[in-house]
N, C-alpha and C positions, 0 to 999 in steps of 0.2 A: 296422104296421112299416112303414120309410121305404122306399123301393127301394135304397138302399145295404146297408143291416141285408141286407134278401130279398139280394140278391147273395152278401151275406158267408158267412151261411147256407147259402147251395147252392152255394157255392163250397167252404165246410168241409166240409161234406156228404159232395162230389164227392170230394176230395183226402182225405177218411180212408174213402170206401170204395175207391176205386180209383187215388187217386195224382193227384198235384197236374200229373204232364203226362199223362192220359190224360181229362183235360176239358175243352171248350173255348168262348171265348165262347158259339157258337152253341147246344153245351148248355146254358151259362144260360142266356141268350135263351128258350130255349123251356121251362125250368126257371120262371124268374120272370115270364117271359111280356111280355120286353122286348122291345127291336130291339137289337142287338147294337151298333148306334151311341150308348142311350144308355149301355150297358155302357163303354162307351168315356170316356162324360164320367166317370162315375165313377172308372174305372181307367182308363187311357189307353193301361199296356200292361199284360200278365199278368204282369209283375216290380211293378209297382205293388199289384197283386190280392195276394199272396203276402206280402209286405211288411203291409201294413192284416190279413192273417189270421194272421199271427204276432204281430205285435204287439196287437191284441186279443185272443188265445186268451190270450199270456201276461199279459196286466192279468187276465181272468179269470179265470185257476187261480191269477195270487197273492190275488188273494180269495178261495174257495174252500179254498187252505192255510190262510189267514188265520180264516174260517171255521173248518174242521175245527180249530186251535187253538185257538179258543174257543169252541169245542162241547164240548172235550176233555179232561179235565183231564190224562188220564195219558198218557205215551211209546205205552204198549202201544195203549190208544185211540184216541190220534191215526194209530199206524199203520194200523191197523185200516182206518179212514177210508180211509187212502191208498190202500191196495190196494183197497178197496170202486170206489172213485172209476176208479181202471186197468181195472178187471173192466168195470166197466157201461158206459167207455168202447168197449169192444168190441162193446155191442148183437150180442154172440150170437155174434159168430164177425163179423161184416158189414163191421165197422170197426178205424182204428185211433187211438189222441190224435193231433190233427192233429203235435203234437213226435214221434211215430215215423212220424208221413209222411211227413213234410220231411226227417226225419232222411236215410230209405230213399234218398230222390227228392236230396242235399246239390247233385249236381255241376246239378244242373240253374239254380241261385240264385245269387244275388248275392249280393259281402258283405254290403248291409244286411243281409236275409232272413236269412242266416247268422248275423252279428249277434245279432239277435234269437233265432233258435235258441241259440246258445251260452247267450245271456244266462237263458234257460229254463231250462236245463239246468242254470247255474249258481245261480240263485233254489230250482230244488227241491232242489240238494241243500244248500243252506247249510240250509232249514227242514228235510231230511231230519237232517244236522247238528244242528240244534237239538233233536231232536226226540230222537236218539240220545243224545242228553248229559244230556236228562233221564232216560231211561231209566236210567245210571248213578245217577241221584239215586233215582227212584221204582220201581228195581226192578222194572219191569214188560215188560221185556223178557228173557228169561233170557240168559244167556249173554253180554249184551253188548258190546258189544266196543269201540274206539277210533270214535270217532264218525265224523272221515271218513270214513276205509274203511267204514264200515254204510252211511253214505249213499250212497259211491259204489256197494255194491252194489246196497245198493235199488232206486238207478235203474237200473240194470243190470238189475237182474231184471225190473222190472218192464215194462222194455221191448224186453225180450228175450223176458218169456215170451209180449208182445200179438201181436210176430209171428210166436210158434209157434202162436197161436190163430188167427191172421187167415190163418195159411196151411192150417191144417185148419180152418178156416171154425166153431168150435165153441171152446168158452169150457173143456173140460175140459183141455185145455193147460195155458193161464195157473194156471188149478187149482193143478192137478199140479208148475208150477215155483214156482208162490208157496206150499205147501203146510207146509216147512220154515219157513220168515220166520213163516206164521201160527202153527203150534205151538207159538213161540220166545212166542208177543203170553200173558200175563197178564190176569186180568181177566175181564171179561164178554165172550159168547160170539158 
């Protein structure tokens, strides 16, 4: 793994577990085993690091959503995989998704980072809207409603449920919060 990726990985883990403002280049220096000056070579300012993190996360998540779409034929199965992705991101309650971590610390970011964060949410909501539209066709989500309303509610649900789980340092609040949606999904369990 190259140094830039090692820095991004360490920074992402720190942001997801402690928040973006709760780590410094000195922390990354110790974690990756390089001098702070070397970090500045890759990311001159922490704002540059934030932008690189959210861009990488957005691209990776888009690939993940595309894989979920390809690997799952029904809307119910796609939503089940989406919920699993958000639950697994909790790492037992120790972390949240980068998008959730950045959302809670939004006042620390420049407009370019916020634009990417908002783009991430638009991408996810569009994917969810497509999925809920499919649910109206394949009937694998009980009582499926208006797709754009369902999509926004689902996005708010998973991100809010992550915050509850992180605050408790336990995945049970996430499971409890998402149980009603899971119960609406038909097909495989």
